[in-house]
C-alpha positions as semicolon CSV with decimal commas, in nm:
position;residue;x (nm);y (nm);z (nm)
1;X;-1,091;-2,968;1,410
2;X;-0,963;-2,635;1,532
3;X;-0,849;-2,325;1,346
4;X;-0,676;-2,042;1,533
5;X;-0,718;-1,727;1,329
6;X;-0,686;-1,420;1,550
7;X;-0,336;-1,345;1,683
8;X;-0,378;-1,070;1,939
9;X;-0,010;-0,976;1,955
10;X;-0,029;-0,816;1,610
11;X;-0,214;-0,519;1,759
12;X;-0,019;-0,518;2,086
13;X;0,315;-0,388;2,208
14;X;0,598;-0,642;2,213
15;X;0,932;-0,600;2,393
16;X;1,199;-0,842;2,509
17;X;1,482;-0,880;2,756
18;X;1,725;-0,895;2,464
19;X;1,742;-0,913;2,084
20;X;1,996;-0,914;1,803
21;X;2,006;-0,578;1,624
22;X;1,920;-0,723;1,282
23;X;1,639;-0,942;1,418
24;X;1,435;-0,726;1,660
25;X;1,144;-0,856;1,865
26;X;0,892;-0,664;1,650
27;X;0,958;-0,926;1,382
28;X;0,723;-1,148;1,581
29;X;0,440;-0,926;1,453
30;X;0,540;-0,994;1,091
31;X;0,344;-1,278;0,929
32;X;0,654;-1,413;0,757
33;X;0,819;-1,693;0,951
34;X;1,128;-1,626;0,741
35;X;1,170;-1,289;0,917
36;X;1,239;-1,408;1,273
37;X;1,321;-1,260;1,610
38;X;1,665;-1,374;1,728
39;X;1,866;-1,352;2,046
40;X;2,227;-1,468;2,086
41;X;2,191;-1,648;2,415
42;X;2,023;-1,945;2,579
43;X;1,739;-1,765;2,762
44;X;1,511;-1,474;2,676
45;X;1,181;-1,327;2,792
46;X;0,926;-1,169;2,558
47;X;0,676;-0,922;2,707
48;X;0,342;-0,865;2,534
49;X;0,089;-0,595;2,617
50;X;-0,231;-0,676;2,425
51;X;-0,366;-0,324;2,486
52;X;-0,673;-0,454;2,670
53;X;-0,774;-0,771;2,851
54;X;-0,862;-1,052;2,612
55;X;-0,974;-1,411;2,656
56;X;-0,699;-1,639;2,525
57;X;-0,723;-2,014;2,469
58;X;-0,442;-2,074;2,218
59;X;-0,068;-2,009;2,249
60;X;0,205;-2,112;2,007
61;X;0,563;-2,063;1,899
62;X;0,611;-2,103;1,522
63;X;0,904;-2,111;1,284
64;X;1,154;-2,176;1,562
65;X;1,498;-2,334;1,579
66;X;1,471;-2,453;1,939
67;X;1,626;-2,782;2,044
68;X;1,438;-3,064;2,215
69;X;1,577;-2,947;2,551
70;X;1,408;-2,607;2,520
71;X;1,150;-2,498;2,777
72;X;0,878;-2,256;2,660
73;X;0,652;-2,101;2,923
74;X;0,352;-1,871;2,867
75;X;0,254;-1,659;3,168
76;X;-0,047;-1,427;3,199
77;X;-0,084;-1,139;3,443
78;X;-0,372;-0,925;3,568
79;X;-0,193;-0,595;3,626
80;X;0,185;-0,620;3,612
81;X;0,464;-0,857;3,512
82;X;0,591;-0,815;3,869
83;X;0,280;-0,989;4,007
84;X;0,241;-1,364;4,039
85;X;0,111;-1,502;3,708
86;X;-0,249;-1,622;3,688
87;X;-0,152;-1,863;3,411
88;X;0,189;-2,025;3,399
89;X;0,191;-2,300;3,136
90;X;0,486;-2,497;3,000
91;X;0,437;-2,605;2,638
92;X;0,537;-2,941;2,494
93;X;0,829;-2,913;2,251
94;X;0,777;-2,998;1,885
95;X;1,011;-2,959;1,590
96;X;0,731;-2,783;1,402
97;X;0,472;-2,575;1,590
98;X;0,491;-2,560;1,968
99;X;0,121;-2,529;2,041
100;X;-0,109;-2,550;2,342
101;X;-0,481;-2,503;2,398
102;X;-0,639;-2,389;2,725
103;X;-0,978;-2,508;2,844
104;X;-1,121;-2,234;3,064
105;X;-1,365;-2,309;3,341
106;X;-1,481;-2,018;3,554
107;X;-1,498;-2,100;3,922
108;X;-1,814;-1,893;3,979
109;X;-2,009;-2,109;3,736
110;X;-1,870;-2,454;3,814
111;X;-1,911;-2,497;4,189
112;X;-1,969;-2,864;4,254
113;X;-1,873;-2,963;3,900
114;X;-1,595;-3,200;3,809
115;X;-1,317;-3,189;3,554
116;X;-1,441;-3,359;3,233
117;X;-1,329;-3,719;3,183
118;X;-1,206;-3,664;2,829
119;X;-0,908;-3,431;2,839
120;X;-0,604;-3,486;2,622
121;X;-0,252;-3,454;2,756
122;X;-0,200;-3,131;2,561
123;X;-0,514;-2,956;2,687
124;X;-0,475;-2,750;3,000
125;X;-0,780;-2,733;3,228
126;X;-0,774;-2,396;3,404
127;X;-1,004;-2,321;3,697
128;X;-0,993;-1,944;3,741
129;X;-1,203;-1,663;3,880
130;X;-1,457;-1,512;3,641
131;X;-1,314;-1,160;3,672
132;X;-0,971;-1,298;3,578
133;X;-1,084;-1,489;3,269
134;X;-0,919;-1,239;3,037
135;X;-0,568;-1,097;3,049
136;X;-0,382;-0,802;2,904
137;X;-0,022;-0,882;2,996
138;X;0,168;-1,191;2,883
139;X;0,526;-1,309;2,914
140;X;0,685;-1,581;2,703
141;X;0,999;-1,727;2,857
142;X;1,225;-1,939;2,635
143;X;1,522;-2,127;2,776
144;X;1,727;-2,351;2,548
145;X;2,038;-2,500;2,703
146;X;2,106;-2,690;2,382
147;X;2,155;-2,381;2,165
148;X;2,366;-2,066;2,161
149;X;2,100;-1,867;1,972
150;X;1,722;-1,848;2,001
151;X;1,530;-1,790;1,678
152;X;1,150;-1,762;1,658
153;X;0,941;-1,668;1,357
154;X;0,609;-1,607;1,530
155;X;0,455;-1,606;1,877
156;X;0,080;-1,667;1,882
157;X;-0,159;-1,560;2,157
158;X;-0,524;-1,581;2,059
159;X;-0,834;-1,793;2,023
160;X;-0,945;-2,087;1,813
161;X;-1,262;-2,189;1,634
162;X;-1,382;-2,547;1,671
163;X;-1,537;-2,661;1,341
164;X;-1,809;-2,923;1,377
165;X;-1,886;-3,135;1,187
166;X;-1,527;-3,143;1,066
167;X;-1,336;-3,276;0,767
168;X;-1,145;-3,507;0,999
169;X;-1,139;-3,794;0,747
170;X;-1,247;-3,630;0,422
171;X;-0,938;-3,436;0,320
172;X;-0,639;-3,458;0,089
173;X;-0,284;-3,326;0,118
174;X;-0,077;-3,211;-0,179
175;X;0,297;-3,164;-0,133
176;X;0,380;-2,868;-0,355
177;X;0,707;-2,713;-0,461
178;X;0,831;-2,395;-0,628
179;X;1,101;-2,585;-0,821
180;X;1,151;-2,452;-1,173
181;X;1,214;-2,729;-1,424
182;X;1,282;-2,694;-1,796
183;X;1,328;-2,960;-2,062
184;X;1,507;-2,929;-2,391
185;X;1,367;-3,066;-2,715
186;X;1,532;-3,402;-2,645
187;X;1,421;-3,409;-2,280
188;X;1,742;-3,271;-2,136
189;X;1,643;-3,154;-1,793
190;X;1,742;-2,829;-1,619
191;X;1,612;-2,769;-1,270
192;X;1,631;-2,491;-1,013
193;X;1,532;-2,605;-0,663
194;X;1,279;-2,401;-0,470
195;X;1,092;-2,460;-0,146
196;X;0,818;-2,708;-0,061
197;X;0,490;-2,661;0,119
198;X;0,164;-2,840;0,190
199;X;-0,182;-2,780;0,048
200;X;-0,485;-2,906;0,239
201;X;-0,814;-2,969;0,061
202;X;-1,091;-3,004;0,319
203;X;-1,445;-3,117;0,232
204;X;-1,710;-3,059;0,498
205;X;-2,043;-3,243;0,534
206;X;-2,381;-3,077;0,577
207;X;-2,347;-2,810;0,842
208;X;-2,611;-2,601;1,020
209;X;-2,614;-2,227;0,977
210;X;-2,486;-2,149;1,328
211;X;-2,154;-2,310;1,236
212;X;-2,160;-2,158;0,888
213;X;-2,201;-1,814;1,045
214;X;-1,890;-1,874;1,259
215;X;-1,699;-1,980;0,944
216;X;-1,812;-1,660;0,771
217;X;-1,685;-1,454;1,066
218;X;-1,346;-1,624;1,038
219;X;-1,328;-1,566;0,661
220;X;-1,423;-1,199;0,705
221;X;-1,142;-1,162;0,960
222;X;-0,857;-1,333;0,773
223;X;-0,955;-1,332;0,405
224;X;-0,654;-1,450;0,211
225;X;-0,430;-1,180;0,361
226;X;-0,378;-1,321;0,712
227;X;-0,231;-1,648;0,832
228;X;-0,394;-1,896;1,067
229;X;-0,308;-2,221;1,247
230;X;-0,481;-2,534;1,119
231;X;-0,523;-2,834;1,351
232;X;-0,713;-3,120;1,195
233;X;-0,685;-3,348;1,496
234;X;-0,725;-3,088;1,774
235;X;-0,455;-3,220;2,007
236;X;-0,297;-3,524;1,842
237;X;0,061;-3,443;1,743
238;X;0,186;-3,770;1,589
239;X;0,081;-3,702;1,227
240;X;0,337;-3,444;1,118
241;X;0,224;-3,447;0,756
242;X;-0,112;-3,309;0,866
243;X;-0,065;-3,055;1,141
244;X;-0,030;-2,821;1,318
245;X;0,023;-2,601;1,015
246;X;0,075;-2,225;0,981
247;X;-0,116;-2,148;0,664
248;X;-0,364;-1,929;0,474
249;X;-0,681;-1,962;0,273
250;X;-0,569;-1,999;-0,087
251;X;-0,910;-2,000;-0,256
252;X;-1,248;-1,840;-0,207
253;X;-1,496;-2,048;-0,007
254;X;-1,830;-2,145;-0,162
255;X;-2,128;-2,283;0,031
256;X;-2,371;-2,526;-0,136
257;X;-2,717;-2,531;0,018
258;X;-2,872;-2,874;0,068
259;X;-3,188;-2,830;0,275
260;X;-3,327;-2,633;0,569
261;X;-3,036;-2,389;0,581
262;X;-2,773;-2,662;0,592
263;X;-2,468;-2,625;0,369
264;X;-2,177;-2,825;0,233
265;X;-1,850;-2,643;0,168
266;X;-1,481;-2,688;0,098
267;X;-1,177;-2,501;0,228
268;X;-0,832;-2,500;0,066
269;X;-0,536;-2,405;0,285
270;X;-0,172;-2,365;0,185
271;X;0,125;-2,360;0,419
272;X;0,302;-2,029;0,483
273;X;0,675;-1,990;0,529
């Protein structure tokens, strides 16, 4: 289970090669997917200066209207966008979240080592120099020959937390709605349709305090005010009802001590629009 909770672009400077006047590129730094960046064309580049070099292992495009023929490429640079990119990764299209994880291996510490046997098709194994393991400048290139307009709610460049042991099997999903329904005294029904979203109820087994401390760090960072990306199955993308999901903590998190500084806990997440 992975949760991406720190989107570095929110504190960076974002520009683009083009944008519609009513939907500027700074909308990508707004947590609302319903307030998108748009460009009337089939290709656009988004330039992101994170302010300082940061280690990144998660990239995503959320709340988009891209067709299945779209190509989304994330490129990272050491000094300038004019240089050859150190990372140049094409992401797999999805109707929901276009998401990719990077697995960094630093060449100075892996001489003679081999690529691990267990790598999924959506993980990217990057062998890079240690001094280039973090990057300040990023470019997102979107080309969609199947559309006359590009619309994106959020671009994500950040890191993820791997939660272990996870709630891989012990979870429930509630499909919620904001429909308003009224009944008269004789059960005449009046309804006003709203929107639907998912609620995830995750129950975690006994967990050692090292992992609990990492969970506390995440909660301190996002609280209930910031959104995150929830991935129950890490890299499997065939269970659309589950994930990936752009969401937020909807309840406070309590930890129940069992023994020897091991805790059980539950997390409730609700989808953001």
